[in-house]
N, C-alpha and C positions, 0 to 999 in steps of 0.2 A: 504494500500500500504506500502510495506517495504522500509524504507529509505535506500539509497545507503550507503554502508560501506566506511568510509573514508580510504584513502590509507596509514593509519598509525595505530599503536596500541595505547593503552591508559594506562598510568601508573595507578597502583592500588590505588584508593582513600583510604585515611587513612594511607597510607605508604609513602606519599610524603614528601620530605624534601625541606625546603625553606631557602635560605640565604638572610638575610636582612642586608643591610649596614646602618650605622647611627642609630643603634637600641637602643641606651642607653636612649633615651627620645623622646618627641615630636611625630612626625609622625611615626618614626621607632618603638617606643614602642607600639603605637596604632595598627600598622600593625602586630607586633608580637603577641599581645593579640588576634587579630581577626584570624590570621592564626592558632594559637594554638587551638582556639575554634573550628576551622574546622578540626582539627586532624593532622595538619602538625607537623613533627619534625622540629626543628629550629636550624639554625646556626646564631648566633648574632655576629655582629662585629661593632666596633666603636673605636675611640681613647679614649672616655670616658668609664667609668666602666659599663658594662652590667650585672655584677653579681647579683645585687639586682633583676633585672627583671628576670634573668634566675632562680634564687632561687624561686621566686614567681611562675613561670611557672612549675618548677619541682614539686612543692607541689600540683599543679593542675593536675599532671600526664603527662605533656608534656615532650617528649624527646628533650633535648636542650643542646647545647654547646656554649661556648663563645670563639671566636678567635679574640683577639685584633689585629688591623692592622692600618697602616698609608696608607690611600688610595692615598696620594700624592707621594708615593714611588712605582714605577712600580714593583720592585723586591718584595716588601712586598705584593702587590696585588697578584702576582703570588704565593707567599707562602700561602696567605689566600685561594686562589682557590684550591690549592693542599690539604691543610689541611681539607677544607670543603668536598672535594671529598672523602678523606680517611674516615672521620667521617661518612658521609652519607653511604658509602659502608659498614662500620662496623655495623651501626645501622639498616639500612633498606635493605641492600643488593643491593643498587643501587647508583645512583649519586644524585646530586642536581637537583631537578625537577623544582624548582621555584627560580628565581633570582629577588630580589627587590632592584633596585639601588636607594636607598633613600638618602644616605649621600650627603651632599653638603657643600661647603665652600662659604660663601656669605658675605665677608666684604664690607661695604659701603665706597667707596673711590672716592673722586673727580677725574676727569680726569687728572688734573695736578699732582696728587699724585700716579697715577697708574703706577708702575714700571714694566719693563719686567719680573722681578722675581715674583712679585705678580700675574701678568697676567698668567704666566706659572703655578703657584701653583693652581690657581682657575681652569684652564683648566685640570690640572692633576687629581684633585679630582672629578670634575663635569663631565668631558667628557672621559678622558683617562681610569679612573678606570672602569666605566661601560663597555667600549669597551673591556678592558682586561679580565674582569670577564665573559662577554658574550663569548668571544673567548675561554676561558679556560673551561667553563662549557657546552657550546652548544654541543660538540661532544657526551657526555654521554646522553644528552637529545635526540639527533638525533638517537642514537643507540637504544633507547627504543621507538622512534616515538612519544614522548610527552614531551613538555616543555613549560614553561611560563617565559617570561622576561618582567618585568614591570619597566620602568624608570620613574623618577620624573622630569617633566618639571616645568614651573612656569608661572603664569599670568604676571610676570614682562616682558615677551617677548612682550606682547601686549601694555603695558604702563609702561615702565621702569621709576622709580623715579631717581632723580639725584644721582650720585655716584654708580650706578649699571651697568655701561657699560660692565665690564668684566663678571659679573654674568649673566646678561641678554643674552649676547652673548653665554655664555656657555650653557644656557638652550635652546636657539634656536638651538645650535649644538646638544643637546640631542634629539630634535625633528627630526632633520635630521638623526641622528644615529638610532633612532627608526624606521624610514621609511626604511632606508637602510638594517638594520638587518632583518626586517620583510620580505623584498624582498628576501634576501639571504637564510633565514631559513624556509620560509613558506612551502616548499615542503618536509620538514623533520618533520612535526608535531609540530613545535615550533611557538608559536605566540609571537609577540613583540609589546607592546603598551606602551603608556605614560599616566600618570595622571598629570594634570596641576592644582594645587591648587591655590587658592587666598591666601591673607595674612591670616595666621592661627595662632591663639593664643595658645601658650603653654609656659611652663616656660622659655624656651630659647628665644623665640621671644619677650615675655613680658619683659624680663630683658634688652633687647637691643633696643627696640623701644618705642617711646613715645605713650601715649594713643591716641594722635591726629592722629597718623598714622593708627591705627585700626579704628578710627571713620571715617576718610576720606574714607577709602576703604569701610566700611560698608554703607556709604551713596551712593556709586556708584553701589551697588549691587541690583539686583532685590529682593533677599531675605535679608531683612534689619537686619541682625545680624552678629556678627563676627564668622568666621569659626573656628571650633575646629578640632583636629585630627580625632575624631570619625566620622566627616562628610565625610571622605575620605575612610574609611575602607570598606564600601559597594562596592565602585568602585573596590577596590583591590580584594575583594572576588569574584566579577564577573569575572574580568580579569584572575584570576588564575583557574577558574572553567572549567569544561567540557562544560558548556553552552556557553563559549566564544571561542569555537573551530574554528569559522569562522570569528572571529573579530581580525584583526591584522593591524599593521601599523597606528594605530589611536592615536589621542591625546584626551583623555577624560577630558574636562574642568569641574572641580568640584570646582566652585568658586562663587556660589550663583548668577550667571549671571553677574558677575562683568566685566570681560574683554574678556572671550573666546567666542566672537561672531562669 
């Protein structure tokens, strides 16, 4: 029996371009390496320096560019989206096919010290920027009938530690945004999903958190070891693939069974 043809076209595998925010290290770097291995051209952005990663990827044959941006500045987010579209068009003759909203601002601040300005900054980076990038890049995805948007949620929404009121709120907003965008874009061949990691060890998190934090989370997981960025790349590979064409509006908990019940 022949499967029914979906009411949308499919972007050509091997010519897809992905924009990854927060790509300089940690999860973003791991995501970039995995998507490069799958043949994607890459637009890397971060406030930190992405050029060492870009140089490594170029030596491996990946088409890649670095566009630094401040995701807390709406005008800079718009500039990033326009530059990414222009580069993708010049390189592959299309737009940005895959958007990975990985960047996050996550200061640990007690409730008494949480100022309106800091709250606004956290929301700007964690919620506003994913919205603005999706808004800017979705039209080209819709025009070709194929697109993937992957947001990063967090297990902190299920069990927030002290001092994470704003961050946990922003990540719950990301889940709402994921569902809303999936509803709005689903009939255009665009899927929108979220990955929800647990506490993940990488140089950035290890530098700012005590070992006791990692051990406490490890003990609450069904898989009793600390999560690393590579544990999340398989989920991303699936979500941006053609196999995920009927999977949208979902939060994929990749946390060793810790919080995402």
